[in-house]
matplotlib code that plots the C-alpha trace (Angstrom):
import matplotlib.pyplot as plt

x = [-16.3, -18.6, -19.9, -22.9, -21.0, -21.2, -18.5, -15.9, -14.2, -11.1, -13.1, -14.4, -11.0, -9.8, -12.7, -11.7, -8.1, -9.2, -11.4, -8.5, -6.5, -9.4, -10.1, -13.4, -16.1, -15.6, -11.9, -12.5, -14.9, -12.4, -9.6, -11.6, -13.4, -16.9, -19.5, -19.6, -23.2, -22.3, -19.4, -21.6, -24.4, -21.8, -20.3, -23.7, -25.2, -22.2, -21.3, -20.5, -17.1, -16.0, -17.5, -17.0, -15.3, -14.7, -15.3, -18.4, -19.8, -19.0, -20.7, -23.8, -24.0, -23.8, -26.6, -28.9, -28.3, -29.1, -32.6, -35.1, -38.1, -41.4, -43.6, -47.3, -47.9, -46.1, -48.1, -51.6, -52.8, -56.0, -54.2, -51.6, -54.4, -55.9, -52.5, -51.7, -55.0, -54.4, -51.0, -52.4, -55.0, -52.4, -53.0, -50.2, -49.1, -50.7, -54.0, -54.0, -53.3, -56.1, -58.6, -57.7, -58.2, -61.6, -63.1, -61.7, -61.5, -57.7, -57.6, -56.1, -52.5, -51.3, -53.0, -52.1, -49.9, -48.3, -44.6, -43.5, -40.8, -43.5, -45.2, -41.9, -41.6, -44.8, -44.4, -40.7, -39.4]
y = [3.0, 5.9, 8.7, 10.9, 14.2, 16.1, 16.0, 18.8, 20.7, 18.6, 15.4, 16.7, 17.6, 14.1, 12.7, 14.8, 13.7, 10.1, 10.4, 11.8, 8.8, 6.6, 5.0, 3.2, 4.6, 1.9, 2.6, 6.3, 5.6, 3.5, 6.1, 9.0, 6.9, 7.2, 4.8, 3.9, 5.0, 8.5, 8.8, 7.6, 10.1, 12.9, 12.2, 11.7, 14.9, 17.1, 16.3, 12.6, 11.0, 13.4, 16.6, 16.5, 19.6, 19.9, 23.6, 23.6, 20.6, 22.2, 25.5, 23.6, 21.5, 24.6, 26.2, 23.2, 22.9, 26.6, 26.6, 27.4, 25.1, 26.8, 25.2, 24.7, 26.6, 29.7, 29.5, 28.8, 31.4, 29.6, 26.4, 28.3, 29.9, 26.4, 25.0, 28.0, 27.6, 23.9, 24.6, 27.4, 25.0, 22.3, 19.8, 17.7, 17.9, 14.5, 15.7, 18.9, 17.0, 14.5, 17.2, 19.1, 16.0, 15.2, 18.6, 21.0, 18.9, 18.9, 15.3, 16.4, 15.2, 18.7, 20.0, 17.3, 18.6, 16.0, 16.7, 18.1, 20.3, 22.5, 22.8, 23.8, 26.7, 28.1, 27.0, 28.2, 24.8]
z = [-63.6, -64.4, -62.3, -62.5, -62.6, -65.8, -68.3, -68.0, -70.7, -70.0, -70.4, -73.7, -74.9, -74.1, -76.0, -79.0, -78.8, -78.6, -81.6, -83.6, -82.5, -83.8, -80.4, -80.0, -77.7, -75.2, -75.1, -74.7, -71.9, -70.0, -70.7, -69.1, -66.4, -67.8, -69.0, -72.7, -73.1, -71.8, -74.2, -77.1, -76.3, -76.0, -79.3, -81.0, -79.6, -80.6, -84.2, -84.4, -84.7, -87.6, -86.3, -82.6, -81.2, -77.4, -77.0, -79.1, -77.2, -73.8, -74.9, -76.1, -73.0, -70.8, -72.7, -72.5, -68.7, -68.0, -69.7, -67.1, -66.8, -66.4, -63.7, -63.9, -60.8, -62.2, -65.5, -64.1, -61.6, -60.7, -60.1, -57.9, -55.9, -55.1, -54.1, -51.9, -50.1, -49.5, -48.1, -45.8, -44.3, -43.7, -46.5, -47.8, -51.4, -52.1, -50.5, -52.6, -55.8, -55.0, -54.3, -57.4, -59.5, -57.8, -57.1, -59.6, -62.8, -62.9, -64.2, -67.5, -67.5, -68.3, -65.2, -62.7, -59.9, -57.7, -57.6, -54.2, -55.7, -57.3, -53.9, -52.3, -54.6, -53.1, -49.5, -49.3, -48.1]

ax = plt.figure().add_subplot(projection="3d")
ax.plot(x, y, z, "-o")
ax.set_aspect("equal")
plt.show()
């Protein structure tokens, strides 16, 4: 029934029309071909059954998707230097993360680096 693609403005307008027609969330979901949980979350996030407006919901959703996420390796120059060195000598991301935890005291959850996408930012892959 549902898909992982984001809701479009047309989907949101249809949700709005269905709310005016007093349709249930499950019926709205079936009508637009989405999951009931997605429809419920959409309505809750953007004003509820009485305050939902398609254009406002679409604008808010676009804003929340475009917020850039700051990466640890961009914030912490010392951490970045150690990761770059590890990549230059041929270590894997897992090896670098393990060494940082053991040798550099990066065991603090805020300092652990183990996600390969962060390493790809530096290595260019």
